[in-house]
C-alpha positions as CSV (number, residue, x, y, z in Angstrom):
1,Q,0.0,0.0,0.0
2,V,1.1,3.5,-0.8
3,Q,-0.3,6.5,1.2
4,L,-0.2,9.8,-0.5
5,V,-0.6,13.2,1.3
6,E,-0.8,16.4,-0.7
7,S,0.1,19.8,0.7
8,G,0.8,23.4,-0.4
9,G,-2.7,24.4,-1.5
10,G,-4.2,27.7,-0.6
11,L,-5.8,30.9,-1.8
12,V,-3.8,33.0,-4.2
13,Q,-4.3,35.8,-6.7
14,A,-4.3,35.3,-10.4
15,G,-0.9,35.5,-12.0
16,T,0.9,34.2,-8.9
17,S,2.6,30.9,-8.3
18,L,2.0,27.9,-6.0
19,R,3.9,24.7,-5.4
20,L,2.1,21.6,-4.4
21,S,3.9,18.6,-2.8
22,C,2.9,15.0,-2.5
23,A,4.6,12.9,0.2
24,A,4.4,9.1,-0.2
25,S,4.7,6.6,2.5
26,G,4.4,2.8,2.9
27,R,6.5,2.0,-0.1
28,T,9.1,3.7,-2.2
29,I,7.6,5.4,-5.3
30,S,10.7,5.1,-7.3
31,N,9.0,2.4,-9.5
32,Y,5.7,4.2,-9.7
33,A,4.5,6.5,-12.4
34,M,3.0,9.6,-10.7
35,G,0.4,12.1,-11.7
36,W,-1.6,15.1,-10.6
37,F,-5.3,15.5,-11.3
38,R,-7.8,18.2,-10.3
39,Q,-11.5,18.5,-9.7
40,A,-13.4,21.7,-9.8
41,P,-16.8,22.1,-8.2
42,G,-19.5,20.5,-10.3
43,K,-17.0,19.0,-12.8
44,E,-15.3,15.7,-13.3
45,R,-11.8,15.0,-12.1
46,E,-9.3,15.8,-14.9
47,F,-5.8,15.0,-15.7
48,V,-3.2,17.7,-15.1
49,A,0.3,16.3,-15.3
50,A,2.2,13.0,-15.2
51,I,5.8,11.9,-14.8
52,S,7.6,8.6,-15.4
53,W,9.7,6.5,-12.9
54,S,12.9,8.4,-13.4
55,G,11.3,11.7,-14.2
56,G,12.7,11.6,-17.7
57,N,9.2,11.7,-19.3
58,T,6.5,14.2,-18.5
59,Y,3.2,15.0,-20.0
60,Y,0.8,17.9,-19.4
61,A,-2.8,18.8,-20.1
62,D,-3.1,21.5,-22.8
63,S,-4.7,23.8,-20.3
64,V,-1.6,23.9,-18.1
65,K,1.2,23.3,-20.6
66,G,3.9,26.0,-20.2
67,R,2.6,27.1,-16.8
68,F,2.9,24.0,-14.7
69,R,5.8,21.7,-14.1
70,I,5.8,18.3,-12.5
71,S,8.9,16.9,-10.8
72,R,9.9,14.1,-8.5
73,D,12.5,13.3,-5.9
74,N,12.7,9.5,-5.5
75,A,15.2,9.8,-2.7
76,K,12.7,11.8,-0.7
77,N,9.7,9.9,-1.9
78,T,8.0,13.1,-3.1
79,V,6.4,14.5,-6.2
80,S,5.8,18.2,-6.8
81,L,3.7,20.4,-9.0
82,Q,5.0,23.9,-9.6
83,M,2.1,26.1,-10.8
84,N,2.9,29.5,-12.3
85,S,0.7,32.2,-13.9
86,L,-2.3,30.8,-12.1
87,K,-5.7,31.5,-13.4
88,P,-9.1,31.5,-11.8
89,E,-10.0,28.4,-13.9
90,D,-7.2,26.5,-12.1
91,T,-9.3,26.6,-8.9
92,A,-9.9,23.0,-7.9
93,V,-9.0,20.3,-5.5
94,Y,-5.7,18.8,-6.6
95,Y,-5.0,15.1,-6.2
96,C,-1.7,13.2,-6.3
97,A,-1.8,9.7,-7.7
98,A,0.6,6.7,-8.0
99,A,0.5,3.9,-10.6
100,Q,2.6,0.8,-10.2
101,T,4.1,-0.1,-13.6
102,I,7.0,-2.1,-14.9
103,H,7.6,0.4,-17.6
104,T,10.2,2.9,-16.7
105,I,9.4,5.5,-19.3
106,V,5.6,5.5,-19.3
107,V,3.4,8.4,-18.3
108,I,-0.2,7.7,-17.4
109,T,-3.0,10.2,-18.1
110,T,-6.1,8.4,-17.2
111,I,-7.8,8.0,-13.9
112,P,-8.2,4.2,-14.1
113,G,-4.5,3.9,-14.7
114,Y,-3.7,4.9,-11.2
115,D,-3.7,2.6,-8.1
116,Y,-3.4,5.0,-5.2
117,W,-4.8,8.5,-4.6
118,G,-4.3,11.2,-2.0
119,Q,-7.1,13.1,-0.3
120,G,-6.4,16.3,-2.2
121,T,-5.5,19.9,-1.5
122,Q,-7.6,22.9,-2.3
123,V,-6.3,25.5,-4.6
124,T,-8.3,28.7,-5.0
125,V,-7.2,31.4,-7.5
126,S,-9.0,34.7,-7.2
127,S,-9.2,37.2,-10.0
């Protein structure tokens, strides 16, 4: 079992930055593909960003490409999401997820592809 705990959310103004962190425990996540998803009120959960085992491959939703950056530190068992140039439409609960995979370079963008989820952290961007 992998437990994931997100942190770093908050209320910020549009145009500013925020950095989310996801701390994993229970197992090392060095052989897990990791991802971030978000869910806005009244909307379905959607993919934001994903990263492969080693961090060599990343993938982003079009809506955040060029503004957000996913990274991981396998030695610290953490994954981060740097969010820049935030917009009101980025307001959502952000979830960290882990997917056990034998493929070192794969990135996973679908909800069913993930095995473990955190409880989420709220990000609110005011205009």
